[in-house]
N, C-alpha and C positions, 0 to 999 in steps of 0.2 A: 958175887951177886950177879944174876943174869941181867944182861942189858934189856932195857925195854923196847919192844918192838914198834915199828911206826904206827900201826894201829893203837897200840897201848899209849904211845907218846901223844898222839892227836887227841884220844879220849881224855887223857890226863890234862891236856890244854883246854878242852872244851869244858870239863867240869870245873876247872879253876876259873874259867871266865863266867861261867854260870853262877858260881858261888859269890862272885863279885856283883851280881845283879846286872850282867851285861848282855845275857841272852836267855831271858826268862822263858819258861814253857818251851815252845818249839821255835822261838826266835833265833835268828843267826844261821849262818852256814860256814863251813870250815874245810879247808883243804891242804893237803901237802903233796908235792910232786914225788911220785916213786921213781919215775924214769922220765927223761926229757926226750928221748929219741929212741922208739916211738913214745909219745907221751902217754903216762899212766898217772892218774890223779886219784888219791885216796880222799874219800869225803864222808861226812856224815850224811845219811840220807834225808830227804825231805820229810818233814812232819813228825820227826821224833823228838821227845823231850830232852833237851840238852843236859839236864841235871841227871838223867837216867841212862842215857845212850851208852852201849857197851862195845868193846873192839869187834865183836863178831857181827855186829850190825852194821859196820862200815862197808861202803861200796867203793869199787874202783870204776873210774870212767875214762874214756879215751879222748883224743883231741876233738871230737865232734860232740862231746858231752853225753855219750852213749854208755849206758851201764855195761861193763864187760865181765864183772865179778861182784857177787852179792845179790841179795834179793830185794833191796829197797829201791826207791825211786829217786832219781837225781834231782835236785833242786832246779827250778827254772833258772836261779841265779848262777847256775854252773857257767853259763855263757860269760858272765862278768869275771869269774874267776879265771877262765880261760883267756880272756883278753888281757887281764893284768899280767898273768904268766908269760903270754907272748911278748906283750910290750915292755915289761920291766925284767924280763928273765927271772921271775921270782920262783922261789922254791916252795912258798906257802902263801896262802891267803885266808885271812880271817875276818869275818863280818859280824859286828857286834850291834846290839840294839840298846845301848845305855840310854838313860833318861837324858844325860847331858848331850851326847851326839845326836840323839833324835830330836831334842828340842832346838839346839843351836844350829843344826842343819836347816831347819825350817825357818827359824827366826832370821837368819842371815842368807837365806836362799837367794834373794833379789840382788845381793852384791856378788855372788858367785864364787866367794871364797871366805875363808875365816883366818885372820892373821893371828899368829900367836908368836910373841916376841918377849925377850929380856927374861926368860926364865931359865934357871939352872938345869932344869930336867929335859931341856931341849937337846943337851949333850948325850941323851940316851938314844937319839935317832942317828942312824949311820951317816957318818960323814960330818958330824957337827961336833966341834970340841970346844965351844965357847957359848956362854950365856948371852953374849952381846950379838945376838943375831935374830933372825925372825924366819918363820915358815909360813907359807900361804897354803892352807889346806882347801883344795878345789871342792865346790859344792855343785853338785849337777841335780837337775830335777828329776824327780822319781818318775818312772815309766814302766807300766806293765808290759811293755813290748821289750823283751830283754835284748833283743839284737839291736833295736835303737839305743837302749840305755848303754849297751857295751860299746857302741859306736861312739856315743857322746863322751864316755868316760875315756875312751882311747885319745881324744884331743888333748887329755890333761896328764897323759902318762908318757914317760916315767916323771916323777917330780920329786923334789927334795923333800917333801913332807912325808913320803913312805906311805900315803894314805890319801883317801878322798871320802867326801861326805855325800850321801844321797839324801836330798831334802826330806825331812819328816820320816826318815827310815833308819838312818845310822851310819856307821863308820866301816869302810873297808880299809884294811891296813895289809902290808905285805912284807916280805923279806927274803933274803937268800935262802934261809932255813926255817923250820919251825920255830925255833928258839928266837930267831931274829924277828920273824913276823909277831910273835907273842910280845917280844919287848916293845915293839913298835905300837902295838895296840895298848899296852899298859901305859906307855908314855903319852901317846896321843889322848886317851882316855883321861889321863891325870890332867893334862894341860887343858882339856875341854872343860872338865870339871872346875878348874881354877878360873877359866875365863867366865864361866857362868857365875861363880860365886863373886868374883871381882865385879862383874857388871851389876850384881844386886848390891854389893857393898858401896860402889860408887854412885848408885842411883841412876844408872844408864837406863833401867827398865822401869 
């Protein structure tokens, strides 16, 4: 059986996240590093339905966010992907718009972070080997000026949470590889959903 190419692997990931309701419609953006020096980044183009995007629609961008291969347009949020890759030496960055991440990031925006602790699934994050710990996921204010947003995000990178929240917008998660980034998205989204459900169960809201 032939190995899946990087474009096929990225599309497989995008479709899987879409099926879970984490990037409905054209929401979300996703990237994987093809080469670090000089930087080449494979991405889904802006404005495509994430449930329908195909491998031949993906684009390649350089370290300035300029499209160097493909016909689509790079998302404005490419700048934030590039910032994460630079600051965390990430190999992949995935951005989702799940209900839990979108709601909790807005609800807890004033505190500047969301604490997740005591859950067995924390062990799915790289570097964590016990449930008896916590991670603090940074929350930054949304900003349509992506240079400003990226500069704000940079103050919180790298972090043990392997992700950050943009208030009222969603989750960014990353990893050394596409598989690592996907795992971190799945773990953080699971924990965010638990936090939401626990808050309702305990009458915090």
